[in-house]
C-alpha positions as CSV (number, residue, x, y, z in Angstrom):
1,X,-0.2,0.3,-0.1
2,X,1.5,3.8,-0.9
3,X,-0.1,6.5,1.4
4,X,-0.1,10.1,0.3
5,X,-0.2,12.4,3.9
6,X,-1.6,15.3,3.4
7,X,-3.3,14.4,0.3
8,X,-6.5,17.0,0.7
9,X,-8.5,13.9,1.8
10,X,-9.4,10.2,3.4
11,X,-9.2,8.2,0.0
12,X,-8.6,5.2,-1.3
13,X,-7.2,6.5,-5.5
14,X,-6.6,2.3,-6.5
15,X,-4.7,0.1,-7.5
16,X,-1.2,1.0,-9.1
17,X,2.4,-0.3,-9.2
18,X,5.4,-0.3,-7.4
19,X,9.3,0.6,-9.1
20,X,9.3,-3.4,-9.3
21,X,5.9,-3.6,-11.1
22,X,3.9,-5.1,-8.1
23,X,0.6,-4.2,-7.6
24,X,0.1,-1.8,-4.9
25,X,-2.3,0.2,-3.2
26,X,-3.0,4.1,-3.2
27,X,-4.6,6.0,-0.4
28,X,-4.3,9.3,0.5
29,X,-5.2,10.9,3.6
30,X,-5.6,14.3,4.7
31,X,-3.2,14.0,8.3
32,X,0.0,15.2,8.0
33,X,2.7,12.7,8.6
34,X,4.0,13.8,12.3
35,X,2.6,11.8,15.5
36,X,1.3,8.9,13.8
37,X,-2.0,11.1,12.7
38,X,-1.0,9.8,8.8
39,X,-0.8,5.7,10.5
40,X,-3.9,6.4,12.4
41,X,-5.6,7.7,9.6
42,X,-4.6,4.4,7.4
43,X,-6.1,2.7,9.8
44,X,-9.3,4.2,10.6
45,X,-9.8,4.7,6.3
46,X,-9.2,0.9,5.4
47,X,-11.2,-0.4,8.9
48,X,-14.1,1.9,6.8
49,X,-13.5,0.6,4.3
50,X,-13.5,-3.2,5.0
51,X,-16.5,-2.4,7.5
52,X,-14.3,-3.8,10.9
53,X,-13.4,-2.1,13.5
54,X,-10.2,-0.2,14.0
55,X,-8.3,-2.9,15.7
56,X,-8.8,-5.5,13.2
57,X,-6.1,-3.2,11.4
58,X,-2.6,-2.9,12.1
59,X,0.9,-1.6,10.1
60,X,3.2,-4.3,10.5
61,X,5.5,-2.5,8.3
62,X,6.7,1.0,7.1
63,X,5.2,2.5,10.0
64,X,7.3,5.7,9.3
65,X,7.6,4.9,5.1
66,X,5.4,6.3,2.3
67,X,5.0,2.3,1.2
68,X,3.5,0.1,4.5
69,X,2.3,-3.8,4.5
70,X,-1.2,-4.0,6.8
71,X,-2.3,-7.1,8.7
72,X,-6.1,-7.1,9.0
73,X,-8.2,-9.6,11.3
74,X,-11.1,-10.9,10.3
75,X,-11.5,-10.3,6.5
76,X,-11.0,-12.4,3.3
77,X,-9.7,-12.5,-0.3
78,X,-13.3,-11.6,-1.3
79,X,-13.9,-8.8,1.2
80,X,-11.1,-7.3,0.2
81,X,-12.1,-7.6,-4.1
82,X,-15.7,-6.0,-2.7
83,X,-13.5,-3.0,-1.0
84,X,-10.8,-2.3,-2.9
85,X,-11.2,-3.9,-6.1
86,X,-8.8,-6.3,-8.2
87,X,-5.3,-5.7,-8.3
88,X,-4.4,-5.7,-12.0
89,X,-2.9,-9.0,-13.1
């Protein structure tokens, strides 16, 4: 997942590709990256999109980077596809 802090609004911008050509979900949050505000906004946005409590979403890698890896409990692949669409092949 690639996050743009201070992006003007909290939104999922769809799928893109990283430098290696791997699919990456693009998000923007209005919060600044200072003091963990952007990370909290990412957790809240993903939880809202999936319809799960914030406690089910955790950032496991990339707390201080734009590229983050999340661990989400209580959802399956179909739930992810429904909330964010299917990544490009």
